[in-house]
TIRO-2110 file (N, C-alpha, C; in Angstrom, 1 decimal):
// TIRO-2110
5.5, -1.2, 8.7, N, 1, A
4.4, -1.2, 7.6, CA, 1, A
3.1, -0.8, 8.2, C, 1, A
2.9, -1.0, 9.5, N, 2, A
1.6, -0.7, 10.1, CA, 2, A
1.5, 0.7, 10.7, C, 2, A
2.6, 1.5, 10.5, N, 3, A
2.6, 2.9, 11.0, CA, 3, A
1.5, 3.7, 10.2, C, 3, A
0.5, 4.2, 10.9, N, 4, A
-0.6, 5.0, 10.2, CA, 4, A
-0.1, 6.2, 9.5, C, 4, A
1.1, 6.7, 9.8, N, 5, A
1.6, 7.9, 9.2, CA, 5, A
2.6, 7.6, 8.1, C, 5, A
2.9, 6.3, 7.8, N, 6, A
3.8, 6.0, 6.8, CA, 6, A
3.4, 6.4, 5.4, C, 6, A
4.1, 7.2, 4.7, N, 7, A
3.7, 7.6, 3.4, CA, 7, A
3.8, 6.4, 2.4, C, 7, A
3.0, 6.4, 1.4, N, 8, A
3.0, 5.3, 0.4, CA, 8, A
4.3, 5.2, -0.3, C, 8, A
4.9, 6.4, -0.6, N, 9, A
6.2, 6.3, -1.3, CA, 9, A
7.2, 5.5, -0.5, C, 9, A
7.3, 5.7, 0.8, N, 10, A
8.2, 5.0, 1.6, CA, 10, A
7.8, 3.6, 1.8, C, 10, A
6.5, 3.3, 1.8, N, 11, A
6.0, 1.9, 1.8, CA, 11, A
6.5, 1.2, 0.6, C, 11, A
6.4, 1.8, -0.6, N, 12, A
6.8, 1.1, -1.8, CA, 12, A
8.4, 1.0, -1.9, C, 12, A
9.1, 2.0, -1.4, N, 13, A
10.5, 1.9, -1.4, CA, 13, A
11.0, 0.8, -0.4, C, 13, A
10.4, 0.6, 0.7, N, 14, A
10.8, -0.3, 1.7, CA, 14, A
10.3, -1.7, 1.4, C, 14, A
9.1, -1.9, 0.9, N, 15, A
8.5, -3.2, 0.6, CA, 15, A
8.0, -3.1, -0.8, C, 15, A
8.8, -3.2, -1.8, N, 16, A
8.4, -3.1, -3.2, CA, 16, A
7.2, -4.1, -3.6, C, 16, A
7.2, -5.2, -2.9, N, 17, A
6.1, -6.2, -3.3, CA, 17, A
4.7, -5.7, -3.0, C, 17, A
4.6, -4.6, -2.2, N, 18, A
3.3, -4.1, -1.9, CA, 18, A
2.7, -3.4, -3.1, C, 18, A
3.5, -3.0, -4.0, N, 19, A
3.0, -2.3, -5.2, CA, 19, A
2.0, -3.2, -6.0, C, 19, A
2.3, -4.5, -6.0, N, 20, A
1.4, -5.4, -6.7, CA, 20, A
0.0, -5.5, -6.2, C, 20, A
-0.1, -5.3, -4.9, N, 21, A
-1.5, -5.3, -4.2, CA, 21, A
-2.2, -4.1, -4.8, C, 21, A
-1.6, -2.9, -4.8, N, 22, A
-2.3, -1.7, -5.3, CA, 22, A
-2.6, -1.9, -6.8, C, 22, A
-1.7, -2.3, -7.6, N, 23, A
-1.9, -2.4, -9.0, CA, 23, A
-2.9, -3.5, -9.3, C, 23, A
-3.0, -4.6, -8.6, N, 24, A
-4.0, -5.6, -8.8, CA, 24, A
-5.4, -5.1, -8.6, C, 24, A
-5.6, -4.1, -7.8, N, 25, A
-6.9, -3.5, -7.6, CA, 25, A
-7.1, -2.2, -8.4, C, 25, A
-6.2, -2.0, -9.4, N, 26, A
-6.3, -0.8, -10.3, CA, 26, A
-6.2, 0.5, -9.4, C, 26, A
-5.4, 0.5, -8.4, N, 27, A
-5.2, 1.6, -7.6, CA, 27, A
-3.9, 2.2, -8.1, C, 27, A
-3.9, 3.5, -8.5, N, 28, A
-2.8, 4.1, -9.2, CA, 28, A
-1.8, 4.9, -8.2, C, 28, A
-1.8, 4.4, -7.0, N, 29, A
-0.9, 5.1, -6.0, CA, 29, A
0.6, 4.9, -6.3, C, 29, A
0.9, 3.8, -6.8, N, 30, A
2.3, 3.5, -7.1, CA, 30, A
2.7, 4.4, -8.3, C, 30, A
3.7, 5.3, -8.1, N, 31, A
4.1, 6.2, -9.1, CA, 31, A
3.3, 7.5, -9.1, C, 31, A
2.3, 7.7, -8.2, N, 32, A
1.5, 8.9, -8.2, CA, 32, A
2.3, 10.0, -7.5, C, 32, A
2.2, 11.2, -8.0, N, 33, A
2.9, 12.3, -7.3, CA, 33, A
2.5, 12.6, -5.9, C, 33, A
1.3, 12.1, -5.5, N, 34, A
0.8, 12.3, -4.2, CA, 34, A
1.3, 11.3, -3.2, C, 34, A
1.9, 10.2, -3.7, N, 35, A
2.3, 9.1, -2.8, CA, 35, A
3.2, 9.5, -1.7, C, 35, A
4.1, 10.5, -1.8, N, 36, A
4.9, 10.9, -0.7, CA, 36, A
4.0, 11.5, 0.5, C, 36, A
2.8, 11.8, 0.2, N, 37, A
2.0, 12.5, 1.2, CA, 37, A
0.8, 11.7, 1.7, C, 37, A
0.4, 10.7, 0.9, N, 38, A
-0.8, 9.8, 1.3, CA, 38, A
-0.3, 8.6, 2.0, C, 38, A
-1.2, 8.0, 2.8, N, 39, A
-0.9, 6.8, 3.6, CA, 39, A
-1.9, 5.7, 3.1, C, 39, A
-1.7, 4.6, 3.7, N, 40, A
-2.6, 3.5, 3.4, CA, 40, A
-4.0, 3.9, 3.9, C, 40, A
-4.1, 4.6, 4.9, N, 41, A
-5.5, 5.1, 5.4, CA, 41, A
-6.1, 5.9, 4.3, C, 41, A
-5.3, 6.9, 3.8, N, 42, A
-5.8, 7.7, 2.7, CA, 42, A
-6.3, 6.9, 1.5, C, 42, A
-5.4, 6.0, 1.1, N, 43, A
-5.7, 5.2, -0.1, CA, 43, A
-7.0, 4.4, 0.1, C, 43, A
-7.1, 3.8, 1.3, N, 44, A
-8.3, 3.0, 1.5, CA, 44, A
-9.6, 3.8, 1.5, C, 44, A
-9.5, 5.0, 2.1, N, 45, A
-10.6, 5.9, 2.1, CA, 45, A
-11.0, 6.4, 0.7, C, 45, A
-9.9, 6.7, -0.1, N, 46, A
-10.1, 7.1, -1.5, CA, 46, A
-10.8, 6.0, -2.4, C, 46, A
-10.4, 4.8, -2.1, N, 47, A
-10.9, 3.7, -3.0, CA, 47, A
-12.0, 2.9, -2.3, C, 47, A
-12.5, 3.3, -1.1, N, 48, A
-13.6, 2.6, -0.4, CA, 48, A
-13.2, 1.2, 0.0, C, 48, A
-12.0, 1.0, 0.5, N, 49, A
-11.6, -0.3, 0.9, CA, 49, A
-11.6, -0.5, 2.4, C, 49, A
-11.8, -1.7, 2.9, N, 50, A
-11.6, -2.0, 4.3, CA, 50, A
-10.1, -2.0, 4.6, C, 50, A
-9.7, -1.1, 5.5, N, 51, A
-8.3, -1.0, 5.8, CA, 51, A
-7.6, -2.2, 6.4, C, 51, A
-8.3, -2.9, 7.3, N, 52, A
-7.7, -4.1, 7.9, CA, 52, A
-7.5, -5.2, 6.9, C, 52, A
-8.4, -5.4, 6.0, N, 53, A
-8.3, -6.4, 5.0, CA, 53, A
-7.2, -6.0, 4.0, C, 53, A
-7.1, -4.8, 3.6, N, 54, A
-6.1, -4.3, 2.7, CA, 54, A
-4.7, -4.5, 3.3, C, 54, A
-4.6, -4.1, 4.5, N, 55, A
-3.3, -4.3, 5.2, CA, 55, A
-2.9, -5.7, 5.3, C, 55, A
-3.9, -6.6, 5.5, N, 56, A
-3.6, -8.0, 5.5, CA, 56, A
-3.0, -8.5, 4.1, C, 56, A
-3.6, -7.9, 3.0, N, 57, A
-3.1, -8.2, 1.7, CA, 57, A
-1.7, -7.7, 1.5, C, 57, A
-1.4, -6.6, 2.0, N, 58, A
0.0, -6.0, 1.9, CA, 58, A
1.0, -6.9, 2.7, C, 58, A
0.6, -7.3, 3.9, N, 59, A
1.5, -8.2, 4.6, CA, 59, A
1.7, -9.5, 3.9, C, 59, A
0.7, -10.1, 3.3, N, 60, A
0.8, -11.3, 2.6, CA, 60, A
1.7, -11.2, 1.4, C, 60, A
1.6, -10.1, 0.7, N, 61, A
2.5, -9.8, -0.5, CA, 61, A
3.9, -9.8, -0.1, C, 61, A
4.2, -9.1, 1.1, N, 62, A
5.6, -9.1, 1.5, CA, 62, A
6.1, -10.4, 1.9, C, 62, A
5.3, -11.2, 2.6, N, 63, A
5.7, -12.6, 3.0, CA, 63, A
6.0, -13.4, 1.8, C, 63, A
5.1, -13.3, 0.8, N, 64, A
5.3, -14.1, -0.5, CA, 64, A
6.6, -13.8, -1.1, C, 64, A
7.0, -12.5, -1.1, N, 65, A
8.2, -12.0, -1.7, CA, 65, A
9.4, -12.5, -1.0, C, 65, A
9.3, -12.8, 0.3, N, 66, A
10.4, -13.3, 1.1, CA, 66, A
10.7, -14.8, 0.9, C, 66, A
9.7, -15.6, 0.5, N, 67, A
9.9, -17.0, 0.4, CA, 67, A
10.2, -17.4, -1.1, C, 67, A
END
């Protein structure tokens, strides 16, 4: 999940719970035709988000989905 080159489409396929983090911030990456090409880095840059904090939210969503 922390691979800087991981495409968002693969992120969503591997960890579906991460989509809720994007959707809760009204980020439309989930289902976007560019998702196979963009990364978390790209999404954070596009939406002006702190990458470290956003990645922490992604991790938390995956952990919540496991319990």
